[in-house]
All heavy atoms as an XYZ file, in Angstrom:
970
protein
N       3.103     96.759      1.597
C       4.473     96.326      1.670
C       5.376     97.518      1.392
O       5.058     98.373      0.585
C       4.741     95.221      0.649
C       6.185     94.820      0.592
S       6.599     93.384     -0.416
C       5.818     93.702     -1.951
N       6.545     97.529      2.052
C       7.514     98.601      1.877
C       8.922     98.031      2.010
O       9.225     97.369      3.000
C       7.285     99.670      2.948
O       8.306    100.626      2.916
N       9.745     98.268      1.011
C      11.131     97.815      1.066
C      12.000     98.870      1.720
O      11.763    100.065      1.562
C      11.684     97.551     -0.343
C      11.092     96.346     -1.006
C      10.127     96.489     -1.982
C      11.499     95.071     -0.667
C       9.580     95.387     -2.611
C      10.967     93.958     -1.289
C      10.000     94.112     -2.260
N      13.023     98.433      2.420
C      14.060     99.325      2.920
C      15.248     99.250      1.965
O      15.275     98.426      1.053
C      14.487     98.904      4.328
C      13.397     99.085      5.364
C      13.887     98.799      6.761
O      15.093     98.938      7.022
O      13.051     98.427      7.596
N      16.235    100.088      2.175
C      17.421    100.081      1.323
C      18.165     98.758      1.475
O      18.266     98.211      2.574
C      18.342    101.236      1.705
N      18.671     98.250      0.380
C      19.467     97.023      0.414
C      20.796     97.297      1.120
O      21.329     98.402      1.059
C      19.737     96.536     -1.003
N      21.322     96.281      1.786
C      22.620     96.383      2.446
C      23.522     95.287      1.870
O      23.414     94.121      2.244
C      22.499     96.229      3.983
C      23.869     96.355      4.638
C      21.526     97.251      4.563
N      24.402     95.649      0.939
C      25.286     94.646      0.345
C      26.258     94.067      1.373
O      26.725     94.772      2.269
C      26.061     95.433     -0.720
C      25.276     96.676     -0.942
C      24.569     96.964      0.335
N      26.560     92.782      1.221
C      27.590     92.137      2.030
C      28.841     92.079      1.171
O      28.816     91.595      0.041
C      27.170     90.723      2.466
C      25.890     90.777      3.294
C      28.305     90.062      3.257
C      25.308     89.410      3.610
N      29.933     92.567      1.703
C      31.196     92.646      0.983
C      32.200     91.711      1.657
O      32.443     91.816      2.863
C      31.738     94.098      0.984
C      33.064     94.189      0.264
C      30.717     95.051      0.383
N      32.759     90.796      0.902
C      33.716     89.827      1.443
C      35.074     90.483      1.615
O      35.594     91.131      0.705
C      33.829     88.635      0.482
C      34.787     87.563      0.923
C      34.182     86.721      2.063
N      34.862     85.438      2.138
C      35.892     85.186      2.942
N      36.351     86.119      3.738
N      36.445     83.992      2.939
N      35.639     90.330      2.820
C      36.974     90.854      3.122
C      37.838     89.718      3.656
O      37.321     88.703      4.123
C      36.925     92.020      4.131
C      36.368     91.555      5.481
C      36.117     93.187      3.572
C      36.497     92.562      6.603
N      39.151     89.898      3.587
C      40.083     88.871      4.048
C      41.051     89.367      5.107
O      41.765     88.580      5.705
C      40.901     88.330      2.865
C      40.058     87.662      1.830
C      39.685     88.336      0.683
C      39.626     86.365      2.009
C      38.900     87.728     -0.275
C      38.838     85.746      1.056
C      38.475     86.427     -0.091
N      41.115     90.672      5.315
C      42.071     91.261      6.244
C      41.418     92.489      6.864
O      41.152     93.474      6.165
C      43.343     91.627      5.477
C      44.435     92.206      6.348
O      44.194     93.243      7.009
O      45.539     91.628      6.353
N      41.169     92.424      8.171
C      40.443     93.508      8.844
C      41.204     94.825      8.759
O      40.623     95.874      8.478
C      40.137     93.135     10.314
C      39.527     94.310     11.055
C      39.209     91.929     10.367
N      42.507     94.806      8.977
C      43.291     96.044      8.946
C      43.234     96.701      7.566
O      43.072     97.920      7.459
C      44.735     95.769      9.351
N      43.358     95.910      6.499
C      43.275     96.465      5.145
C      41.880     96.994      4.858
O      41.723     98.034      4.217
C      43.645     95.406      4.110
C      45.123     95.120      4.037
C      45.422     94.096      2.962
C      46.901     93.781      2.902
N      47.202     92.773      1.888
N      40.861     96.282      5.326
C      39.481     96.740      5.127
C      39.243     98.058      5.848
O      38.632     98.983      5.291
C      38.498     95.679      5.600
N      39.725     98.169      7.083
C      39.552     99.414      7.834
C      40.294    100.566      7.173
O      39.773    101.677      7.082
C      40.014     99.226      9.274
C      39.094     98.346     10.079
C      39.629     98.039     11.473
O      40.819     98.107     11.730
N      38.724     97.667     12.357
N      41.506    100.309      6.697
C      42.280    101.345      6.026
C      41.528    101.867      4.798
O      41.465    103.072      4.561
C      43.652    100.781      5.632
C      44.591    101.835      5.080
O      44.599    102.972      5.606
O      45.335    101.513      4.136
N      40.931    100.947      4.046
C      40.222    101.336      2.822
C      38.871    101.982      3.116
O      38.598    103.102      2.665
C      40.027    100.113      1.922
C      39.292    100.410      0.671
N      39.874    101.016     -0.419
C      37.997    100.212      0.328
C      38.984    101.171     -1.373
N      37.836    100.688     -0.950
N      38.013    101.276      3.834
C      36.637    101.743      4.017
C      36.512    102.868      5.044
O      35.726    103.804      4.846
C      35.724    100.572      4.401
C      35.436     99.677      3.232
C      36.144     98.487      3.045
C      34.485    100.009      2.281
C      35.903     97.664      1.956
C      34.235     99.197      1.189
C      34.947     98.019      1.029
O      34.706     97.216     -0.057
N      37.277    102.808      6.121
C      37.195    103.841      7.161
C      38.163    104.987      6.837
O      37.768    106.145      6.754
C      37.522    103.242      8.553
C      36.721    101.968      8.846
C      37.352    104.296      9.645
C      35.240    102.050      8.684
N      39.433    104.634      6.648
C      40.449    105.653      6.422
C      40.316    106.385      5.101
O      40.431    107.614      5.047
N      40.082    105.644      4.015
C      40.029    106.263      2.692
C      38.628    106.739      2.319
O      38.428    107.910      1.984
C      40.555    105.286      1.636
C      40.546    105.807      0.233
C      41.151    107.014     -0.086
C      39.944    105.089     -0.787
C      41.150    107.505     -1.394
C      39.935    105.560     -2.088
C      40.539    106.763     -2.395
N      37.642    105.856      2.373
C      36.294    106.223      1.924
C      35.478    106.988      2.960
O      34.435    107.546      2.636
C      35.531    104.977      1.474
C      36.061    104.296      0.209
C      35.224    103.062     -0.122
C      36.090    105.248     -0.966
N      35.927    107.013      4.208
C      35.271    107.841      5.222
C      34.048    107.236      5.885
O      33.236    107.950      6.471
N      33.895    105.918      5.819
C      32.806    105.257      6.528
C      33.113    105.220      8.024
O      34.260    105.399      8.436
C      32.647    103.808      6.034
C      31.950    103.671      4.709
C      32.638    103.874      3.522
C      30.610    103.322      4.646
C      32.012    103.731      2.295
C      29.968    103.181      3.422
C      30.664    103.378      2.253
N      32.082    104.975      8.825
C      32.263    104.738     10.257
C      31.725    103.348     10.584
O      30.820    102.840      9.907
C      31.537    105.784     11.123
O      30.148    105.764     10.800
C      32.085    107.179     10.887
N      32.273    102.752     11.629
C      31.827    101.430     12.069
C      30.604    101.608     12.956
O      30.655    102.316     13.960
C      32.949    100.687     12.830
C      32.440     99.351     13.360
C      34.159    100.492     11.939
N      29.490    100.961     12.587
C      28.264    101.019     13.380
C      28.250     99.934     14.454
O      27.835    100.177     15.571
C      27.032    100.851     12.487
C      26.908    101.968     11.469
O      27.311    103.111     11.773
O      26.429    101.702     10.351
N      28.661     98.743     14.075
C      28.752     97.633     15.017
C      29.626     96.525     14.438
O      29.846     96.463     13.238
C      27.373     97.086     15.414
C      26.439     96.766     14.286
C      25.411     97.546     13.832
C      26.429     95.584     13.466
N      24.774     96.926     12.778
C      25.379     95.710     12.535
C      27.205     94.422     13.417
C      25.080     94.738     11.588
C      26.914     93.449     12.466
C      25.865     93.620     11.579
N      30.144     95.701     15.326
C      30.960     94.548     14.945
C      30.454     93.316     15.676
O      29.968     93.419     16.806
C      32.428     94.763     15.318
C      33.090     95.898     14.588
C      34.565     96.041     14.958
O      35.010     95.449     15.972
O      35.277     96.755     14.224
N      30.598     92.149     15.036
C      30.205     90.893     15.681
C      31.210     89.797     15.348
O      31.659     89.677     14.202
C      28.818     90.447     15.209
C      28.414     89.131     15.787
N      28.656     87.931     15.146
C      27.829     88.825     16.958
C      28.219     86.945     15.908
N      27.706     87.466     17.007
N      31.560     89.027     16.366
C      32.361     87.808     16.218
C      31.727     86.770     17.136
O      31.281     87.089     18.229
C      33.811     88.033     16.643
C      34.590     88.985     15.752
C      36.015     89.160     16.304
N      36.745     90.209     15.639
C      37.556     90.024     14.604
N      37.742     88.822     14.121
N      38.191     91.031     14.055
N      31.718     85.520     16.698
C      31.165     84.454     17.530
C      32.099     84.064     18.668
O      31.689     83.397     19.606
C      30.834     83.228     16.672
C      29.596     83.409     15.846
C      29.686     83.669     14.485
C      28.339     83.341     16.424
C      28.548     83.844     13.723
C      27.187     83.518     15.672
C      27.294     83.773     14.309
N      33.347     84.477     18.600
C      34.329     84.190     19.638
C      35.549     85.059     19.438
O      35.643     85.829     18.482
N      36.520     84.921     20.340
C      37.692     85.791     20.343
C      38.499     85.712     19.047
O      39.005     86.717     18.565
C      38.582     85.443     21.532
N      38.637     84.554     18.472
C      39.447     84.404     17.267
C      38.603     83.925     16.084
O      39.016     83.061     15.319
C      40.611     83.439     17.533
C      41.694     83.538     16.472
O      41.850     84.623     15.882
O      42.366     82.524     16.219
N      37.413     84.502     15.957
C      36.490     84.132     14.886
C      36.436     85.245     13.843
O      36.833     86.376     14.104
C      35.094     83.885     15.451
C      34.932     82.544     16.107
C      35.518     82.282     17.337
C      34.190     81.543     15.495
C      35.380     81.053     17.947
C      34.042     80.311     16.101
C      34.637     80.062     17.325
N      35.912     84.945     12.657
C      35.816     85.965     11.608
C      34.935     87.148     12.017
O      33.974     87.003     12.773
C      35.182     85.215     10.433
C      35.456     83.778     10.687
C      35.463     83.633     12.182
N      35.269     88.302     11.478
C      34.537     89.534     11.745
C      33.341     89.660     10.806
O      33.417     89.319      9.625
C      35.450     90.748     11.530
C      34.782     92.123     11.626
C      34.400     92.429     13.069
C      35.703     93.198     11.071
N      32.237     90.169     11.347
C      31.086     90.612     10.563
C      30.726     91.973     11.139
O      30.545     92.107     12.356
C      29.912     89.639     10.699
C      28.802     89.910      9.699
C      28.761     89.246      8.488
C      27.804     90.834      9.974
C      27.751     89.487      7.565
C      26.796     91.093      9.059
C      26.780     90.409      7.863
O      25.788     90.653      6.943
N      30.663     92.999     10.304
C      30.376     94.329     10.837
C      29.554     95.144      9.859
O      29.437     94.802      8.679
C      31.673     95.063     11.185
S      32.665     95.590      9.774
N      28.978     96.214     10.380
C      28.275     97.177      9.533
C      29.025     98.493      9.577
O      29.404     98.969     10.644
C      26.845     97.405     10.004
C      26.111     98.463      9.158
C      24.662     98.593      9.532
O      23.872     97.690      9.285
N      24.301     99.718     10.137
N      29.226     99.076      8.383
C      29.801    100.406      8.272
C      28.788    101.273      7.533
O      27.926    100.764      6.808
C      31.161    100.379      7.535
C      31.014     99.819      6.120
C      32.190     99.581      8.338
C      32.272     99.929      5.263
N      28.895    102.589      7.734
C      27.951    103.471      7.054
C      28.566    104.838      6.799
O      29.525    105.249      7.460
C      26.662    103.623      7.864
O      26.925    104.248      9.098
N      27.945    105.499      5.832
C      28.303    106.887      5.520
C      27.136    107.516      4.777
O      26.702    107.006      3.736
C      29.560    106.951      4.657
C      29.883    108.396      4.309
C      31.147    108.589      3.579
N      31.251    110.035      3.307
C      32.313    110.621      2.878
N      33.402    109.921      2.672
N      32.309    111.917      2.644
N      26.613    108.598      5.314
C      25.564    109.387      4.654
C      24.404    108.544      4.137
O      23.941    108.732      3.016
C      26.164    110.202      3.499
O      27.157    111.070      3.972
N      23.951    107.593      4.930
C      22.805    106.774      4.562
C      23.141    105.485      3.843
O      22.284    104.619      3.688
N      24.380    105.328      3.372
C      24.804    104.092      2.727
C      25.342    103.142      3.791
O      26.214    103.514      4.568
C      25.904    104.379      1.687
C      26.576    103.171      1.046
C      25.567    102.301      0.296
C      27.709    103.624      0.131
N      24.783    101.943      3.836
C      25.247    100.920      4.774
C      25.824     99.746      4.006
O      25.255     99.322      2.993
C      24.098    100.424      5.655
C      23.567    101.492      6.600
C      22.407    100.979      7.411
N      21.300    100.682      6.494
C      20.289     99.875      6.779
N      20.231     99.257      7.933
N      19.321     99.678      5.904
N      26.953     99.224      4.481
C      27.567     98.022      3.931
C      27.866     97.071      5.075
O      28.193     97.509      6.176
C      28.886     98.353      3.218
C      28.861     99.328      2.053
C      30.277     99.590      1.556
C      27.994     98.796      0.930
N      27.764     95.786      4.806
C      28.210     94.775      5.753
C      29.517     94.207      5.222
O      29.592     93.795      4.056
C      27.171     93.668      5.913
C      25.988     94.093      6.717
N      25.014     93.206      7.098
C      25.628     95.299      7.233
C      24.101     93.847      7.809
N      24.445     95.124      7.894
N      30.549     94.198      6.052
C      31.827     93.604      5.712
C      31.924     92.282      6.442
O      31.639     92.211      7.636
C      32.987     94.512      6.131
C      32.971     95.950      5.614
C      34.216     96.687      6.106
C      32.881     95.989      4.104
N      32.331     91.236      5.727
C      32.349     89.913      6.335
C      33.604     89.136      5.968
O      33.995     89.075      4.799
C      31.126     89.103      5.881
O      31.165     87.813      6.442
N      34.202     88.521      7.001
C      35.301     87.588      6.789
C      34.786     86.158      6.627
O      35.567     85.263      6.357
C      36.261     87.616      7.980
C      37.137     88.837      8.069
C      38.155     88.700      9.167
O      37.763     88.610     10.356
O      39.362     88.672      8.849
N      33.493     85.948      6.794
C      32.912     84.609      6.688
C      32.886     84.154      5.230
O      32.337     84.838      4.364
C      31.490     84.581      7.265
C      31.439     84.812      8.727
N      31.524     83.790      9.636
C      31.334     85.960      9.451
C      31.465     84.288     10.861
N      31.347     85.608     10.773
N      33.426     82.971      4.967
C      33.581     82.469      3.601
C      32.263     82.340      2.845
O      32.215     82.574      1.650
C      34.300     81.117      3.625
N      31.183     81.985      3.496
C      29.932     81.755      2.797
C      29.061     82.977      2.600
O      27.993     82.884      1.996
N      29.470     84.120      3.072
C      28.604     85.301      3.020
C      28.585     86.031      1.692
O      27.591     86.616      1.315
C      28.989     86.292      4.119
C      28.441     85.899      5.466
O      27.533     85.052      5.521
O      28.917     86.436      6.477
N      29.686     86.048      0.997
C      29.749     86.782     -0.264
C      30.931     86.268     -1.070
O      31.820     85.605     -0.534
C      29.902     88.280     -0.012
N      30.936     86.596     -2.339
C      32.016     86.187     -3.232
C      32.941     87.368     -3.454
O      32.465     88.462     -3.788
C      31.436     85.726     -4.581
O      30.524     84.659     -4.346
C      32.522     85.274     -5.515
N      34.236     87.190     -3.285
C      35.149     88.304     -3.573
C      35.052     88.696     -5.042
O      34.718     87.885     -5.899
C      36.531     87.741     -3.244
C      36.362     86.275     -3.083
C      34.915     85.985     -2.879
N      35.316     89.950     -5.308
C      35.236     90.448     -6.678
C      33.857     90.959     -7.043
O      33.547     91.111     -8.216
N      33.034     91.241     -6.042
C      31.696     91.767     -6.298
C      31.737     93.194     -6.825
O      32.747     93.891     -6.753
N      30.620     93.618     -7.379
C      30.498     94.949     -7.950
C      29.134     95.503     -7.563
O      28.138     94.790     -7.642
C      30.625     94.854     -9.475
C      30.757     96.197    -10.155
O      30.867     97.236     -9.515
N      30.742     96.182    -11.474
N      29.092     96.731     -7.107
C      27.812     97.343     -6.748
C      27.752     98.762     -7.301
O      28.779     99.380     -7.539
C      27.598     97.336     -5.241
C      28.492     98.274     -4.471
S      28.340     98.119     -2.690
C      29.608     96.902     -2.388
N      26.538     99.231     -7.504
C      26.298    100.604     -7.942
C      25.691    101.361     -6.776
O      24.750    100.891     -6.138
C      25.336    100.641     -9.156
C      24.922    102.070     -9.483
C      25.970     99.969    -10.353
N      26.246    102.548     -6.509
C      25.727    103.425     -5.466
C      25.431    104.771     -6.112
O      26.339    105.429     -6.639
C      26.749    103.597     -4.315
C      26.257    104.620     -3.312
C      27.029    102.259     -3.641
N      24.160    105.168     -6.106
C      23.767    106.469     -6.629
C      23.908    107.509     -5.535
O      23.569    107.255     -4.375
C      22.327    106.435     -7.140
C      22.146    105.521     -8.329
C      21.490    104.307     -8.201
C      22.651    105.867     -9.584
C      21.326    103.461     -9.289
C      22.490    105.021    -10.672
C      21.826    103.827    -10.519
O      21.677    102.988    -11.593
N      24.405    108.673     -5.897
C      24.576    109.753     -4.937
C      24.546    111.077     -5.668
O      24.631    111.130     -6.902
C      25.908    109.611     -4.182
C      27.191    109.952     -4.953
C      28.282    110.311     -3.983
C      27.625    108.818     -5.848
N      24.443    112.141     -4.912
C      24.608    113.479     -5.466
C      25.879    114.055     -4.848
O      26.267    113.681     -3.741
C      23.400    114.362     -5.153
O      23.224    114.471     -3.762
N      26.540    114.912     -5.565
C      27.770    115.520     -5.061
C      29.017    114.684     -5.291
O      29.954    114.724     -4.493
N      29.036    113.945     -6.387
C      30.188    113.075     -6.652
C      31.480    113.858     -6.833
O      32.540    113.415     -6.401
C      29.920    112.185     -7.866
C      31.026    111.194     -8.224
C      31.374    110.296     -7.054
C      30.633    110.357     -9.424
N      31.409    115.013     -7.441
C      32.639    115.805     -7.623
C      33.257    116.173     -6.273
O      34.479    116.117     -6.105
C      32.373    117.054     -8.458
C      32.096    116.749     -9.915
C      32.013    118.018    -10.768
N      31.458    117.719    -12.072
C      32.118    117.179    -13.075
N      33.377    116.848    -12.924
N      31.530    116.952    -14.234
N      32.433    116.519     -5.300
C      32.939    116.840     -3.961
C      33.528    115.605     -3.284
O      34.572    115.683     -2.638
C      31.823    117.422     -3.089
C      31.372    118.795     -3.559
O      32.161    119.501     -4.224
O      30.219    119.157     -3.261
N      32.852    114.474     -3.422
C      33.351    113.223     -2.843
C      34.697    112.849     -3.478
O      35.648    112.471     -2.796
C      32.318    112.112     -3.040
C      32.651    110.806     -2.383
C      33.265    110.742     -1.139
C      32.324    109.609     -3.002
C      33.557    109.519     -0.539
C      32.607    108.386     -2.413
C      33.227    108.351     -1.181
N      34.788    112.998     -4.794
C      36.037    112.713     -5.502
C      37.161    113.620     -4.990
O      38.285    113.158     -4.742
C      35.838    112.892     -7.012
C      37.090    112.725     -7.791
N      37.845    113.793     -8.212
C      37.747    111.603     -8.208
C      38.903    113.353     -8.871
N      38.863    112.029     -8.879
N      36.890    114.901     -4.829
C      37.904    115.839     -4.325
C      38.346    115.459     -2.919
O      39.535    115.546     -2.582
C      37.364    117.269     -4.358
N      37.402    115.037     -2.098
C      37.728    114.593     -0.737
C      38.686    113.402     -0.769
O      39.686    113.365     -0.040
C      36.433    114.208     -0.010
C      36.618    113.629      1.362
C      35.324    113.094      1.933
O      34.257    113.724      1.718
O      35.373    112.036      2.592
N      38.383    112.415     -1.608
C      39.253    111.238     -1.700
C      40.618    111.600     -2.280
O      41.645    111.082     -1.825
C      38.595    110.155     -2.557
C      37.274    109.576     -2.046
C      36.812    108.444     -2.949
C      37.365    109.121     -0.600
N      40.652    112.473     -3.274
C      41.919    112.872     -3.890
C      42.832    113.574     -2.889
O      44.058    113.508     -3.014
C      41.649    113.765     -5.103
N      42.255    114.226     -1.895
C      43.039    114.944     -0.892
C      43.604    114.024      0.191
O      44.465    114.440      0.967
C      42.178    116.032     -0.238
N      43.130    112.794      0.239
C      43.593    111.860      1.276
C      44.902    111.193      0.857
O      45.071    110.825     -0.301
C      42.538    110.796      1.535
C      41.312    111.364      2.199
C      40.667    110.327      3.110
N      39.676    110.982      3.933
C      38.380    110.879      3.760
N      37.890    110.106      2.811
N      37.558    111.517      4.556
N      45.796    110.968      1.800
C      47.069    110.306      1.484
C      46.926    108.784      1.460
O      47.510    108.072      2.281
C      47.984    110.766      2.624
C      47.055    110.946      3.783
C      45.761    111.443      3.191
N      46.145    108.267      0.539
C      45.912    106.825      0.409
C      46.633    106.348     -0.837
O      46.292    106.754     -1.949
C      44.409    106.548      0.316
C      44.036    105.090      0.329
C      44.141    104.337      1.496
C      43.563    104.466     -0.811
C      43.786    102.994      1.516
C      43.201    103.123     -0.798
C      43.313    102.399      0.372
O      42.961    101.064      0.386
N      47.615    105.511     -0.685
C      48.481    105.169     -1.809
C      47.989    104.030     -2.688
O      48.593    103.729     -3.703
C      49.884    104.860     -1.305
C      49.946    103.720     -0.358
C      51.311    103.627      0.266
N      51.783    102.256      0.246
C      52.874    101.847      0.809
N      53.645    102.701      1.426
N      53.217    100.586      0.744
N      46.873    103.405     -2.325
C      46.410    102.226     -3.061
C      45.330    102.527     -4.090
O      44.950    101.638     -4.843
C      45.904    101.163     -2.085
C      46.973    100.753     -1.097
C      46.889    101.134      0.229
C      48.074    100.023     -1.504
C      47.874    100.772      1.140
C      49.069     99.661     -0.609
C      48.960    100.041      0.712
O      49.943     99.697      1.601
N      44.836    103.745     -4.124
C      43.782    104.072     -5.097
C      43.770    105.568     -5.363
O      43.886    106.371     -4.444
C      42.416    103.628     -4.586
N      43.614    105.906     -6.604
C      43.416    107.279     -7.059
C      42.327    107.254     -8.117
O      42.590    107.397     -9.310
C      44.707    107.854     -7.640
C      45.767    108.148     -6.622
C      45.423    109.438     -5.893
N      46.353    109.673     -4.811
C      45.973    109.907     -3.570
N      44.704    109.925     -3.256
N      46.851    110.128     -2.633
N      41.067    107.070     -7.701
C      39.993    106.943     -8.691
C      39.764    108.242     -9.448
O      39.943    109.330     -8.908
C      38.774    106.579     -7.846
C      39.084    107.092     -6.481
C      40.570    107.008     -6.326
N      39.375    108.081    -10.694
C      39.059    109.227    -11.532
C      37.563    109.345    -11.758
O      36.778    108.492    -11.318
N      37.177    110.383    -12.434
C      35.780    110.611    -12.789
C      35.623    110.356    -14.284
O      36.470    110.759    -15.083
C      35.367    112.046    -12.470
C      35.339    112.427    -10.998
C      35.098    113.927    -10.850
C      34.266    111.635    -10.268
N      34.520    109.712    -14.645
C      34.234    109.424    -16.042
C      32.810    109.852    -16.358
O      31.874    109.461    -15.656
C      34.378    107.905    -16.327
O      35.676    107.475    -15.920
C      34.185    107.618    -17.805
N      32.653    110.657    -17.423
C      31.313    111.014    -17.893
C      30.768    109.846    -18.701
O      31.359    109.452    -19.703
C      31.349    112.273    -18.765
C      31.496    113.539    -17.945
O      30.773    113.673    -16.948
O      32.331    114.382    -18.306
N      29.657    109.293    -18.236
C      28.983    108.196    -18.928
C      27.621    108.699    -19.397
O      27.146    109.736    -18.945
C      28.787    106.997    -17.983
C      30.054    106.469    -17.378
C      30.882    105.654    -18.363
O      30.639    105.642    -19.557
N      31.886    104.975    -17.850
N      26.978    107.952    -20.252
C      25.639    108.328    -20.719
C      24.645    108.372    -19.563
O      23.665    109.108    -19.599
C      25.166    107.337    -21.787
N      24.884    107.599    -18.512
C      23.955    107.506    -17.374
C      24.332    108.417    -16.219
O      23.641    108.472    -15.226
C      23.879    106.062    -16.871
C      25.247    105.451    -16.675
C      26.034    105.540    -15.560
C      25.968    104.680    -17.613
N      27.224    104.874    -15.750
C      27.206    104.322    -17.027
C      25.706    104.250    -18.913
C      28.167    103.559    -17.674
C      26.675    103.492    -19.563
C      27.878    103.149    -18.940
N      25.465    109.144    -16.317
C      25.850    110.068    -15.260
C      27.349    110.100    -15.062
O      28.112    109.403    -15.742
N      27.777    110.894    -14.123
C      29.182    110.967    -13.767
C      29.507    109.780    -12.877
O      28.783    109.498    -11.922
C      29.457    112.278    -13.030
C      30.906    112.598    -12.713
C      31.713    112.806    -14.009
C      30.985    113.846    -11.845
N      30.600    109.079    -13.173
C      30.906    107.839    -12.461
C      32.331    107.851    -11.917
O      33.257    108.344    -12.558
C      30.738    106.650    -13.411
C      30.993    105.310    -12.762
C      30.703    104.152    -13.698
O      29.618    104.141    -14.319
O      31.556    103.263    -13.803
N      32.475    107.299    -10.720
C      33.780    107.056    -10.112
C      33.775    105.625     -9.607
O      32.916    105.245     -8.821
C      34.033    108.018     -8.946
C      35.348    107.767     -8.210
S      35.658    108.941     -6.867
C      34.429    108.424     -5.649
N      34.735    104.840    -10.071
C      34.810    103.444     -9.669
C      35.968    103.264     -8.692
O      37.085    103.716     -8.951
C      35.003    102.566    -10.904
C      34.770    101.126    -10.625
C      34.662    100.302    -11.900
O      35.073     99.180    -11.892
N      34.116    100.848    -12.968
N      35.682    102.613     -7.554
C      36.680    102.393     -6.509
C      36.734    100.901     -6.210
O      35.705    100.277     -5.945
C      36.323    103.174     -5.221
C      37.340    102.902     -4.123
C      36.228    104.665     -5.497
N      37.937    100.336     -6.249
C      38.130     98.925     -5.919
C      38.787     98.818     -4.553
O      39.685     99.594     -4.217
C      39.007     98.247     -6.971
N      38.332     97.844     -3.756
C      38.948     97.622     -2.448
C      40.120     96.635     -2.582
O      40.362     96.099     -3.666
C      37.903     97.190     -1.407
C      37.426     95.762     -1.535
O      37.962     94.992     -2.358
O      36.500     95.392     -0.788
N      40.853     96.370     -1.514
C      42.008     95.470     -1.598
C      41.656     94.014     -1.897
O      42.547     93.194     -2.109
C      42.646     95.575     -0.211
C      42.130     96.821      0.384
C      40.773     97.041     -0.215
N      40.368     93.676     -1.929
C      39.931     92.292     -2.107
C      39.256     92.065     -3.460
O      38.666     91.022     -3.702
C      38.994     91.903     -0.955
C      39.480     92.440      0.363
C      38.864     93.528      0.954
C      40.598     91.892      0.979
C      39.335     94.047      2.148
C      41.081     92.411      2.176
C      40.444     93.496      2.763
N      39.318     93.069     -4.329
C      38.753     92.942     -5.666
C      37.296     93.339     -5.783
O      36.697     93.216     -6.849
N      36.691     93.822     -4.709
C      35.307     94.304     -4.763
C      35.304     95.734     -5.298
O      36.203     96.513     -4.991
C      34.682     94.284     -3.360
C      34.721     92.909     -2.750
O      34.140     91.973     -3.277
N      35.432     92.765     -1.643
N      34.287     96.073     -6.079
C      34.209     97.406     -6.664
C      32.905     98.099     -6.300
O      31.861     97.476     -6.230
C      34.325     97.331     -8.185
C      35.694     96.860     -8.646
C      35.760     96.699    -10.133
N      34.879     95.597    -10.527
C      34.198     95.556    -11.665
N      34.254     96.550    -12.519
N      33.431     94.529    -11.957
N      33.012     99.401     -6.108
C      31.831    100.254     -5.948
C      31.858    101.265     -7.082
O      32.859    101.954     -7.277
C      31.815    101.002     -4.601
C      31.909    100.035     -3.431
C      30.546    101.855     -4.496
C      32.013    100.722     -2.070
N      30.769    101.312     -7.820
C      30.608    102.315     -8.877
C      29.703    103.402     -8.338
O      28.489    103.233     -8.247
C      30.017    101.674    -10.125
C      30.974    100.651    -10.745
C      30.296     99.813    -11.808
N      29.717    100.645    -12.841
C      28.760    100.229    -13.666
N      28.273     99.006    -13.571
N      28.285    101.034    -14.587
N      30.286    104.528     -7.948
C      29.530    105.680     -7.466
C      29.060    106.452     -8.688
O      29.878    106.838     -9.537
C      30.406    106.564     -6.582
C      30.834    105.907     -5.289
C      32.088    105.346     -5.172
C      29.976    105.871     -4.199
C      32.501    104.744     -3.994
C      30.378    105.272     -3.011
C      31.638    104.723     -2.904
N      27.749    106.697     -8.775
C      27.185    107.361     -9.952
C      26.302    108.534     -9.519
O      25.386    108.360     -8.706
C      26.356    106.378    -10.820
C      27.263    105.259    -11.334
C      25.685    107.112    -11.975
C      26.525    104.167    -12.083
N      26.603    109.694    -10.082
C      25.805    110.885     -9.870
C      25.022    111.138    -11.160
O      25.577    111.587    -12.164
C      26.713    112.063     -9.554
C      25.958    113.317     -9.103
O      24.759    113.445     -9.440
O      26.564    114.148     -8.414
N      23.749    110.776    -11.148
C      22.915    110.886    -12.351
C      22.538    112.322    -12.663
O      22.086    112.634    -13.746
C      21.648    110.056    -12.191
C      21.947    108.574    -12.091
C      20.701    107.772    -12.023
N      20.125    107.836    -10.671
C      19.199    107.030    -10.234
N      18.706    106.099    -11.024
N      18.739    107.128     -9.002
N      22.715    113.221    -11.717
C      22.281    114.606    -11.904
C      23.286    115.455    -12.666
O      23.021    116.610    -12.967
C      22.044    115.247    -10.540
C      20.953    114.558     -9.770
C      20.787    115.158     -8.419
N      19.942    114.272     -7.627
C      19.867    114.321     -6.334
N      20.543    115.181     -5.648
N      19.084    113.475     -5.688
N      24.471    114.937    -12.933
C      25.515    115.768    -13.530
C      25.601    115.644    -15.043
O      26.416    116.291    -15.656
C      26.893    115.421    -12.934
O      27.149    114.027    -13.150
C      26.922    115.723    -11.452
N      24.791    114.803    -15.658
C      24.861    114.647    -17.119
C      23.562    115.106    -17.750
O      22.518    115.008    -17.200
C      25.153    113.173    -17.493
C      25.038    112.974    -18.985
C      26.523    112.824    -17.017
């Protein structure tokens, strides 16, 4: 048996706000999108550097206000990249924790990603 990487489903309520945050600010790209019809909720996959997330407007797919941990290397560079972007809704900081350097980013729907670089502590 072999597991693949988990793909969290993140509940969203507004496609434009989600795109502004995840694509414009965090630098993800859209891999694919699915709708059952022209005016149906969006379900899509976005990715960046091996991290995949599913964004869903479907009510039963996920609970808003979720929290996930993403381990990575190079958090200081990622933080500098985000700080250089003209995104007015978030200015995440870096925090030294016992488990590593951490940057927490919240999306417009109350979901949080805790980016943790374990190699920096």
